[in-house]
C-alpha distance (Angstrom), angle and dihedral (degrees) to the residues before:
residue distance angle dihedral
M1 . . .
T2 3.78 . .
R3 3.77 104.7 .
L4 3.85 97.9 -155.3
D5 3.76 92.1 -135.4
L6 3.78 114.3 -169.7
P7 3.78 115.2 -106.7
S8 3.79 112.6 -108.1
A9 3.77 94.7 -109.4
P10 3.79 135.1 93.7
R11 3.87 93.1 -118.5
L12 3.70 139.7 25.2
L13 3.80 109.8 -147.5
L14 3.79 123.2 -168.0
E15 3.78 136.6 -178.3
A16 3.84 128.0 -166.9
D17 3.76 122.7 -167.8
L18 3.87 111.4 -138.1
R19 3.75 134.7 -168.0
P20 3.87 133.3 -178.9
I21 3.75 109.3 -86.7
Q22 3.82 88.8 -137.9
G23 3.79 129.7 21.0
T24 3.79 123.2 -16.1
R25 3.83 104.8 -83.0
F26 3.74 130.6 89.5
Q27 3.84 138.5 175.3
P28 3.82 115.3 -127.6
T29 3.72 126.1 -150.4
G30 3.79 114.5 -79.5
F31 3.78 132.1 -144.9
P32 3.82 129.3 -148.6
D33 3.86 112.4 -95.2
L34 3.79 89.1 0.4
G35 3.80 111.8 59.5
A36 3.76 116.5 -163.2
A37 3.84 116.3 6.5
T38 3.80 104.8 -121.1
Y39 3.83 127.4 167.5
R40 3.81 142.0 163.4
L41 3.83 125.8 -117.3
P42 3.80 116.5 -125.3
D43 3.80 92.0 -115.6
E44 3.81 130.7 115.1
R45 3.79 93.6 -90.3
G46 3.79 95.5 42.3
T47 3.83 87.7 -129.9
E48 3.76 112.6 -142.1
M49 3.81 112.4 -121.5
L50 3.79 133.7 -173.9
L51 3.83 133.1 -160.8
V52 3.81 101.4 -134.8
E53 3.82 96.8 178.3
S54 3.81 126.6 10.6
A55 3.83 126.4 -133.1
Q56 3.82 89.2 -108.4
S57 3.78 93.2 52.8
V58 3.81 93.9 45.6
A59 3.84 89.6 50.8
N60 3.75 90.3 54.9
R61 3.81 92.7 48.5
L62 3.83 91.9 48.1
E63 3.80 88.1 53.0
S64 3.78 93.7 48.8
A65 3.83 90.3 49.3
V66 3.86 88.2 79.8
W67 3.81 96.2 50.8
D68 3.84 125.1 92.3
D69 3.83 104.9 -152.0
A70 3.80 91.9 -169.3
E71 3.77 94.2 53.8
D72 3.85 94.1 33.6
D73 3.78 87.3 -133.5
L74 3.78 143.8 88.8
V75 3.82 114.8 -68.4
A76 3.79 110.4 -88.9
P77 3.85 100.1 -98.8
L78 3.82 90.4 55.0
R79 3.78 102.3 46.9
G80 3.77 109.6 126.1
L81 3.81 93.7 48.0
P82 3.82 111.6 123.2
Y83 3.80 123.3 -112.9
V84 3.80 137.5 149.7
K85 3.82 116.2 -105.1
V86 3.82 114.6 -158.4
V87 3.76 117.2 -149.9
R88 3.82 132.2 -174.4
D89 3.77 122.6 -168.2
G90 3.81 90.0 -8.2
K91 3.85 93.4 -55.7
A92 3.79 128.5 108.2
L93 3.83 109.7 -102.5
T94 3.84 104.4 172.2
N95 3.84 141.8 -46.5
S96 3.75 142.6 -132.4
L97 3.81 91.4 -104.4
L98 3.77 94.1 60.2
E99 3.80 100.3 35.3
A100 3.76 117.5 100.9
H101 3.83 93.1 -130.0
R102 3.83 95.6 35.5
L103 3.82 108.8 -153.9
N104 3.74 90.3 5.7
S105 3.85 91.5 63.0
V106 3.77 113.3 135.1
Y107 3.88 88.4 -126.5
I108 3.83 90.6 59.0
E109 3.76 93.5 40.5
K110 3.80 89.5 55.0
S111 3.78 94.1 46.8
D112 3.75 135.0 93.3
A113 3.86 91.3 -107.9
F114 3.76 97.3 61.5
D115 3.83 96.1 82.4
T116 3.81 88.5 54.0
I117 3.84 90.4 51.7
R118 3.80 90.1 46.0
A119 3.79 91.1 52.3
A120 3.81 90.8 50.2
V121 3.76 91.6 52.1
G122 3.79 87.1 55.8
Y123 3.78 98.5 -155.6
V124 3.78 115.5 164.0
S125 3.81 117.6 -172.1
G126 3.85 112.6 -116.0
Q127 3.77 92.6 19.4
P128 3.82 127.5 101.2
F129 3.82 114.0 -84.9
D130 3.78 113.0 -110.6
R131 3.80 105.1 -147.3
Q132 3.81 93.0 -175.7
T133 3.78 92.3 58.0
F134 3.77 89.1 47.0
V135 3.80 91.9 52.0
R136 3.77 92.4 47.4
A137 3.86 90.7 52.4
L138 3.82 91.6 51.2
C139 3.85 90.2 48.1
K140 3.81 90.6 49.7
Y141 3.78 98.5 52.0
D142 3.84 103.5 25.4
P143 3.86 120.1 -5.3
G144 3.84 87.0 -172.7
C145 3.85 83.9 81.2
L146 3.78 88.0 65.9
L147 3.83 88.6 61.0
H148 3.76 102.9 34.6
G149 3.78 100.5 31.2
V150 3.81 132.0 -126.2
F151 3.82 140.0 -144.0
L152 3.81 113.0 -152.6
E153 3.83 91.1 -167.2
S154 3.86 91.4 153.6
I155 3.86 86.9 68.5
A156 3.85 101.1 32.8
G157 3.80 138.6 -26.3
V158 3.86 92.3 -123.2
L159 3.88 93.4 60.7
R160 3.74 93.9 94.9
L161 3.83 131.1 131.9
P162 3.86 120.7 -177.3
R163 3.78 124.0 -135.3
A164 3.81 113.7 -83.6
L165 3.81 90.4 -171.9
S166 3.75 121.1 48.1
G167 3.79 139.5 156.2
F168 3.79 146.7 170.8
I169 3.82 140.8 -176.8
E170 3.78 124.9 -125.5
A171 3.82 134.2 -177.9
R172 3.78 123.7 -151.0
D173 3.76 130.6 -150.5
V174 3.79 94.5 11.0
R175 3.84 132.4 -174.5
V176 3.82 127.4 -163.2
V177 3.78 118.7 -116.6
S178 3.81 107.0 -160.6
G179 3.74 116.0 -155.0
G180 3.79 141.6 131.9
G181 3.79 144.6 167.7
V182 3.74 142.5 -143.3
K183 3.82 136.1 -105.5
N184 3.85 103.0 -132.2
D185 3.77 123.5 -147.4
R186 3.87 107.8 -157.3
V187 3.87 92.7 -162.0
H188 3.83 105.6 39.5
A189 3.79 120.5 23.1
G190 3.81 88.2 -168.9
K191 3.74 131.1 4.8
D192 3.78 123.8 -13.9
A193 3.79 124.4 -115.9
S194 3.75 92.8 -82.9
G195 3.82 92.1 53.3
A196 3.83 95.3 -105.3
G197 3.80 112.7 146.2
A198 3.78 141.0 173.0
D199 3.78 94.9 -34.8
A200 3.81 88.2 63.4
G201 3.83 93.4 43.5
F202 3.84 97.5 -98.2
G203 3.82 129.3 127.2
N204 3.74 137.9 21.3
V205 3.77 110.6 -51.8
P206 3.80 118.7 -164.4
Y207 3.80 119.4 -157.5
H208 3.86 137.2 -178.1
R209 3.81 128.9 -137.9
D210 3.80 132.5 -174.7
E211 3.75 118.8 -139.3
Y212 3.84 126.5 176.9
T213 3.76 144.6 -134.8
A214 3.82 121.7 -156.8
G215 3.72 141.9 -165.9
S216 3.81 90.2 -135.6
I217 3.81 137.1 -1.6
T218 3.79 119.6 -156.7
A219 3.84 134.3 -175.4
Y220 3.79 114.3 -151.4
F221 3.85 126.1 -160.5
N222 3.80 129.9 -173.1
L223 3.80 123.6 -169.1
D224 3.83 115.4 -170.9
L225 3.78 102.2 -142.2
A226 3.80 92.4 176.4
Q227 3.82 89.4 60.3
L228 3.83 91.4 50.9
R229 3.75 89.3 53.0
S230 3.77 91.7 47.0
Y231 3.82 91.7 67.0
R232 3.83 90.1 73.5
L233 3.82 93.8 -155.6
G234 3.78 96.9 130.1
A235 3.77 140.9 -79.7
D236 3.84 94.0 -83.7
L237 3.77 91.4 58.2
E238 3.81 92.4 45.3
R239 3.80 89.3 53.5
L240 3.74 92.5 45.1
L241 3.81 92.4 53.2
F242 3.80 91.0 45.4
G243 3.80 91.1 49.9
L244 3.79 92.4 45.5
A245 3.84 90.5 52.5
V246 3.86 90.7 49.8
F247 3.80 90.8 46.5
K248 3.83 91.8 52.2
I249 3.81 92.7 48.4
R250 3.80 94.1 46.1
R251 3.79 94.2 45.5
F252 3.85 92.7 46.1
L253 3.83 90.1 52.4
A254 3.79 92.9 44.0
E255 3.87 99.4 43.7
G256 3.74 112.5 1.5
L257 3.76 106.8 63.5
R258 3.85 96.3 101.9
L259 3.76 89.4 103.1
R260 3.85 96.3 166.6
T261 3.81 136.7 -12.5
A262 3.75 89.9 -90.4
C263 3.80 95.5 35.5
D264 3.76 112.9 67.0
F265 3.79 119.0 148.9
E266 3.75 141.0 176.7
A267 3.84 126.6 -153.0
T268 3.77 114.1 -121.0
T269 3.80 100.9 177.9
V270 3.79 134.3 14.7
R271 3.82 118.6 -166.2
V272 3.81 138.2 172.3
T273 3.77 112.6 -128.0
R274 3.77 95.7 -179.8
P275 3.00 132.9 63.9
D276 3.83 98.4 27.3
G277 3.78 116.1 -117.3
Y278 3.83 97.3 14.0
D279 3.80 113.9 143.4
L280 3.84 110.6 -147.4
P281 3.82 113.0 -136.4
G282 3.77 117.0 -115.2
L283 3.82 125.1 -113.6
G284 3.86 93.6 -105.3
V285 3.82 93.6 50.5
V286 3.85 92.5 49.0
A287 3.86 91.5 45.7
E288 3.78 90.2 54.3
V289 3.79 95.8 50.9
L290 3.78 101.7 40.3
P291 3.86 97.6 74.9
E292 3.76 90.7 57.8
L293 3.77 92.0 49.0
I294 3.81 91.6 47.3
A295 3.83 89.4 52.8
A296 3.82 92.7 47.3
V297 3.85 93.0 51.2
A298 3.79 90.9 45.3
K299 3.79 90.4 51.5
A300 3.85 89.4 52.3
G301 3.80 87.3 61.8
L302 3.83 96.1 -114.5
F303 3.80 95.0 124.1
A304 3.79 132.6 67.2
A305 3.73 114.9 -102.4
P306 2.92 112.8 -110.2
A307 3.78 91.6 32.6
V308 3.78 94.9 -138.4
T309 3.85 112.3 66.9
V310 3.80 110.2 -155.2
A311 3.81 113.4 -143.9
H312 3.73 121.5 -169.3
Y313 3.88 110.6 -142.0
Q314 3.79 114.5 -136.5
E315 3.78 113.9 -155.1
S316 3.76 117.1 -151.5
G317 3.80 113.4 -85.5
K318 3.83 94.1 20.1
A319 3.77 126.7 112.5
K320 3.73 114.2 -98.0
P321 3.85 110.6 -107.4
E322 3.72 123.9 -130.5
A323 3.81 113.0 -79.6
A324 3.80 121.9 -113.0
E325 3.76 116.3 -75.2
G326 3.81 91.7 -115.9
A327 3.81 90.9 54.8
K328 3.86 90.6 52.1
K329 3.77 91.0 54.1
K330 3.90 87.8 56.3
G331 3.80 92.4 49.2
K332 3.83 93.1 -101.0
G333 3.80 126.3 131.1
K334 3.77 96.9 25.3
């Protein structure tokens, strides 16, 4: 089998050329009180640049690339990876893979599983922070945290791990395409009989919107291989995390580039810019190898058993539900 060995370099840097799947226009991400993030390069032309998708947004999209909404589970090649599933009244509410703060999600923090996670982290106030114990706890309950980072500030301010995998999308040599539309009211074009207008939802409401064209659009990805090696949890886990990162990037580029209704791309070329000469494995190759690596890491005892930790969310003012059976056996939740 392909072992998915890490390249002998501190970073794996990738670029993917993108283009609109239809037409020439696209709508970038927008920011409150700012709109689109445009800027100029300090070159002779003052080239107009545009941030199409931020690092935070691309991180969320890479994480969602492993989730099957129809099955409410991990995509098939990744089943067996640990994560925390939050339930309320017996129904799935959310999980650590989809939550913005992963294991530090408020829904996990206010669940009956958080004390178990806290104990696994092993932090004791006033004593030296044991990073290795922290890393093992993250690997046990959600190894995605070892790729996407986490900050367990609700336990302690030192329990922080940066992103090992990051990405963003930029457009070069951009031009504004000004447009807009109107919200039509088929009953009252203006105010209604009582004088209520747009503030109350009545009347025709025109609006404007800026879209863009670009000379080129590029997605960038950075995988910190040195950080993966620093976890010191064995070669199988290193290869698993590396393969998981490649899987996420490949699947995002293949199926996840419909960023918004008016922003739908396709990848035309994917290239490795560092290290030189490295050939990035394809999605099919990685998907074939990952189940074997997941099984090997689980056999080594680095994952929770069962892999999915069920956490019962406790809303404020409600009685605390019984803790999970496994926690009772360890003296928790009594």
